[in-house]
Steps between C-alpha positions, in 0.01 A plus 500: 500500500174489304636235264612296799144512646347405163743208453438369852123518454527332157707221656236441769211501250698281259561241770125500585408472132775249424631722225829680431522858637544635149160354411337738751400811302358819647174458313446138601215434745529240772245299300719522184785345702277221629500635859175425683368691805689279739820538302450874497460506883815291536683737266389803694616341829835426342530861370411631846775287657750586225463878551379506863185691406128453564291480185140627537344202326190309612478167317131473589423839343779580254294770327483688831876490556727805456727270312465474119552139388373551142847457347862434591581860425240625751612256761864603453403874512301452820783307672751765395274766656468299826880451512558871442248597771672264741830657397 
């Protein structure tokens, strides 16, 4: 289940970054992948739709969000938590 979530998120991020999913590593930041703030917002919307969850992310004040976007690993972990809570 967890691998499935991780793979689906990687596919969404890869599409946004115009990369292959296997190029999306857990320690990569959105900036490393060439994803700007708009791309990040689009990715978050896509992830919300994919998993039918609501991500507590404010694009205007990302540092005040309860959603850690510092790396792909943290994004994946946060989404997995949200999916589990929705359970």
